[in-house]
N, C-alpha and C positions, 0 to 999 in steps of 0.2 A: 715447658711452660705447665703443662698437664702436670709433670710428676713434681715440680716446685710447688704446685697449687695444691696438690693432694698431701702435700706433707703439711702445709699450713691448716687445711680441713681436718688432718689427722691431729693437729695438736691442739684446736678447739670443741674436739669432740666432746660430747657431753654437757657443753655449754649451749645456749641458744643463739649464740655468736654466729653469723655468718660471713665467709671471707669474701672480700670485693676485690675486683682488678682496678686499674685506673685507664685514664686515656693515655698515661705514659707508655705508649709502643712505638714499634719499629714504623716509619713512614712507609706507607702502603701495604702493610701487613696487620693493620688493627682487626681486622675482622676474623683473620686466621688466628693471631694470638689471644683474642676474646674466645675465641672457639675453643683453644685448648685450655683456656682457664675453665671454661664449662665442663669440658671432659675430665677437668681434674677436679671437680667438686665445687668450685667456686662459682660466684654470681657476678654476671657482667654488671658494670656500673657505669652509666653514662657512654654510650658509645662516640658523641659529639657534643658539640657545645648547643645542640637544637634540641635536646630530648629532655634537660632539665636546667634549671636557672640554678647557679650557684654564685652566692654572694658571698665575695672575698674582701679582702682587708681593703685592697685599691677602690672597691665600690664605696665601701664605708668612708673611707678617707674624704671621696668627692662629696658626700652626703654630711661631713661631720656637723654641720651647722642645722642639719634638719630636726624638727621636732615630731614628736616627743624625743626620738634619738635616731641615729642613722641607721640603724637595723630596721626599725620599724616602719621607716621611709622607704628603705629599700624592699624590704618585703611587699609592702602595699604597691609599691611600682611594678614590682615584678609579677602581682597577683592581675594587675590591671592590665598590663601588656600582653602577659601570657597565662590567661586563667585556667588553661588545661595543662599546665607543666606542676610538676612538683618545684618546691622552692627550697633549697638548701643553703644555710648561713654557717660560713665558716667561723668559730668561735675560738679565740685565744685566751680567753678568760672567762671566770665564772659569771661575772656580771655581763659579759655578751650570750654567754648561754641563757641566763634568763631573761633577757630582752627577745633573743631568738624564740623562745618557747613563749612569752606573751605576745609576740608579736604574729604568732601562728605559722612560724616555719615547720615545714613537712620533715625536715631532715635538718639534724645539728652536727657539723662536723666539729670534732673535739681534736683541735690543730696542736700538736705535740705538747700534749698536758700530760703531766706526772698521772701516776695510778690513782693518788689520792683524790687528784681534782676530777678525774675522771668518774671514780666513784661518787663525788659531790655533784658531779652533772646528772648523772643518771639518778640520781635522786630530787635532783632540781627540777629536770624535766618532768619526772614522774608521769612518764607515759604519754605526754603532752607532743611528744615529737618521736621521732627515731633518731637514735644517736649512733655516730659514726666515728671511730677515733682512726685518726692518720697521723703519719710520723713516726719515726724509730722503732717501726716496726719490723721484726725479724724472728727466727724460730724459737730464740730463746726468750724473746718477750711477748710473743702472742698471746699464750694462755692466760699468763697475768692481766695483759689487758683484757682478754675475754672475760675474766672473772669480775671485772667491774661492772659487769651488767650492760655493756653496750651492744646494740642491736648488730653492726657492723664494724668489721676492721679492714680498711683499704691498705692493699699492700702494692706497692708499684715495683716492688722486687720481683713478682711472680711474671711481668711482662717485661721491664727494662733489665732485669739483672738475672735473668733466669740461666742458669748453666745447660749446656747442652749436655744430654744424656747419652752415654757410651751405648749405642746399641750395634751388635755385630748378627750376621747371619753367615754361620759356617756350614758349607755341604761337608758330610763325611761318607766315605764309600762302605758304610754298613749297610 
C-alpha cells in the first residue's frame, strides 16, 4: 500500500494536489492500511463515520423537498448537529457544486466528473471550499485530474486494490 501510494504521489508531484485514501479498507486492518498510505506520502482522509460529515446522494434524495435546496438544508442540519466537524458534500453536477459552495460546505467531492467538469467546478468554487476528485482514478488518469486544480484526489485503489510487493531477503555466504 505504501508503494502504491508513493506511485500516485509521484504522479502528481509538481501540482498542489494531495493524494487521499478512503475508508475502503480491509476489515480490522484500517489503521494499518492508513499507516501504510501515510508512509507512502499520501494523506489519511476520514478514519470513520465519526470524524467528518459526508453528505451523499441518498441524504439529498431524502431532503429533496427542502428549501432553498437539499444541499443547503443538509449542510445547515450537519452544522447544527455537529458544529465542530467539517462538512463535505458529494456533487455529481456543476449545479450541485454551486449549491454546496453557496451553502458553506468545507469540502466538495467531485464525483465521477469529467476533466472539463472538474476544471469548471474548481473555477466555480473559487476557493470557497476545498475540492476533492473521486472516481475513475488510476495511475494513467491521476496527473490530468491533478492538473484541473483540485485540492485532493481520493484513491480507493491504494488500500482496497494495492498489489503485494515482492520482497525477498536472501542470505549469501560471502
